[in-house]
C-alpha positions in Angstrom: 62.8 93.0 68.8 63.8 96.8 69.0 65.4 97.8 72.4 65.1 101.5 73.7 68.4 103.6 73.4 68.2 103.3 77.4 72.0 103.4 78.2 73.6 106.4 79.7 76.0 106.2 76.4 73.1 106.3 73.9 72.0 109.6 75.4 75.0 111.1 75.4 75.7 109.4 71.7 72.4 111.3 70.7 73.1 114.5 72.4 76.3 114.4 70.6 74.8 114.2 67.3 72.0 116.9 68.4 74.5 119.4 69.1 76.7 118.3 65.9 73.5 119.1 64.0 72.6 122.4 65.3 76.3 123.4 64.3 75.2 122.5 60.8 77.2 119.5 60.2 75.4 117.1 57.7 77.6 114.1 58.7 75.9 114.3 62.2 72.6 114.3 60.4 73.8 111.0 58.4 74.6 109.3 61.8 71.1 110.5 63.3 69.3 109.1 60.7 71.1 105.9 60.4 70.5 105.5 64.0 66.9 106.3 64.5 65.3 106.0 60.8 64.4 102.3 61.2 63.3 102.6 64.7 60.8 105.9 63.8 60.1 104.2 60.3 58.2 101.4 62.2 56.8 103.8 64.7 55.6 105.8 62.0 53.8 102.7 60.1 52.0 101.7 63.2 50.7 105.5 64.0 49.9 106.2 59.9 48.9 102.5 58.9 51.0 103.3 55.3 54.9 102.9 53.9 54.3 105.5 51.9 53.1 108.1 54.5 55.8 107.0 57.1 58.5 107.5 54.6 57.1 111.0 53.8 57.0 111.8 57.7 60.4 110.4 58.5 61.6 112.6 55.8 59.8 115.5 57.2 60.8 114.5 60.6 64.6 114.6 59.7 64.1 117.8 57.8 62.7 119.4 60.8 65.3 117.9 63.2 68.2 119.7 61.1 66.4 122.9 61.4 65.4 122.5 65.0 68.3 120.9 66.3 69.6 124.0 68.0 66.4 124.1 70.2 67.2 120.7 72.0 68.0 121.5 75.1 69.7 118.8 77.1 69.1 119.8 80.5 65.0 119.4 79.7 64.6 117.2 76.8 65.7 113.2 77.0 67.0 113.1 73.1 65.3 109.8 72.3 61.8 111.3 73.6 62.6 114.5 71.7 63.4 112.9 68.8 60.5 111.0 68.6 58.4 113.9 69.4 59.4 115.5 66.1 58.5 112.2 64.0 55.2 112.4 66.2 54.5 115.8 65.3 54.9 115.4 61.6 53.1 112.3 61.5 50.0 113.9 63.0 50.6 117.1 60.6 50.1 114.1 58.0 47.1 112.8 59.3 45.5 116.6 59.9 46.2 117.1 56.5 44.5 113.9 54.9 41.7 114.3 57.5 42.4 111.5 59.2 43.6 112.7 62.8 40.7 110.9 64.8 42.1 107.6 63.5 45.6 107.9 65.5 46.5 104.6 67.3 46.4 105.0 70.8 48.5 103.5 73.4 47.2 99.8 75.2 45.7 100.7 78.6 47.6 98.1 80.6 50.0 95.9 78.3 50.8 92.4 79.2 54.1 92.5 81.1 55.1 89.6 79.2 54.3 91.1 75.9 56.3 93.3 74.0 54.9 96.7 72.9 57.1 98.0 70.1 55.9 101.4 69.9 57.1 102.0 73.4 59.9 100.0 73.5 61.4 101.9 70.8 62.1 104.7 72.7 60.7 104.8 76.3 61.2 102.0 79.0 57.7 100.0 79.5 58.1 101.4 83.6 57.9 105.2 82.6 55.2 104.7 80.2 53.3 102.7 83.5 54.5 105.2 85.8 53.2 108.3 83.2 49.7 105.8 82.9 49.5 105.6 86.5 49.9 109.3 87.0 47.3 109.9 84.5 44.6 107.8 86.5 45.3 110.1 89.6 44.4 112.8 87.8 40.8 114.3 88.1 39.1 112.8 84.9 38.2 116.5 83.7 41.9 116.5 83.0 43.0 113.3 82.1 40.3 112.7 79.2 41.6 115.8 77.9 45.4 114.8 78.2 44.7 111.3 76.5 42.9 113.1 73.8 45.9 115.2 73.2 48.9 112.9 73.7 47.3 109.7 72.9 44.9 110.8 70.4 47.2 113.0 68.5 44.5 115.9 68.8 44.7 119.6 69.1 43.3 122.0 71.5 40.6 123.0 69.5 39.6 119.4 68.1 39.1 118.6 71.8 37.3 121.7 72.0 34.8 120.7 69.4 34.6 117.1 70.1 34.0 117.4 74.0 31.7 120.6 73.4 34.1 122.4 76.0 35.4 125.8 75.3 39.1 126.4 74.1 40.0 128.2 77.3 38.5 125.3 79.6 40.5 122.9 77.4 43.7 124.0 77.6 43.4 125.3 81.4 42.6 121.8 81.9 45.5 120.3 80.2 48.3 122.9 81.7 46.7 121.8 84.7 46.8 118.0 84.4 50.8 118.6 82.9 51.5 120.8 86.0 50.0 117.6 88.3 51.7 115.3 86.2 55.0 116.8 86.7 54.2 116.8 90.7 53.4 113.1 90.4 56.6 112.0 88.3 59.4 114.4 89.6 61.8 111.6 88.8 60.9 110.8 85.4 63.3 113.0 83.3 66.4 111.7 85.8 65.3 108.0 84.8 65.0 108.7 81.1 
């Protein structure tokens, strides 16, 4: 079973690696790859359904990590979530390019606490995932439905507008308001990361 890099020492190590990568240290990129590739590969295989596609997305994710490491802000981002997001975006790009974005697997509604959810456990504590799902349920349906399509379904704002028949501006506004409300409902989420 994969365990999340939850300890403060792990987060500090990832932050240090990202800082070194931002300074163009290729050895740091290799260390980050060794540390994260097995977890990300499993996540990407589940998301894409293909080992070859997962390898492609993984390589692209690390190329992006190399070019964007300077954009990582340790004050705003949990390193594990930021790294996962880079991989997720590469996978979504690949799915969209192949016309399969609607096939992205979604997170389970309410996983059995005795059963491991490898996707979530690989990077995020189950408690945080539950807190986010609980907060989503507290949002107006018009916001939570769109946020789920965007984040769990992997759809762009334009794809959501097309799917729901809502104007693009309305979709963007409702997603922005939903995210703002989630930040209010989950003020300690970043600190517990």
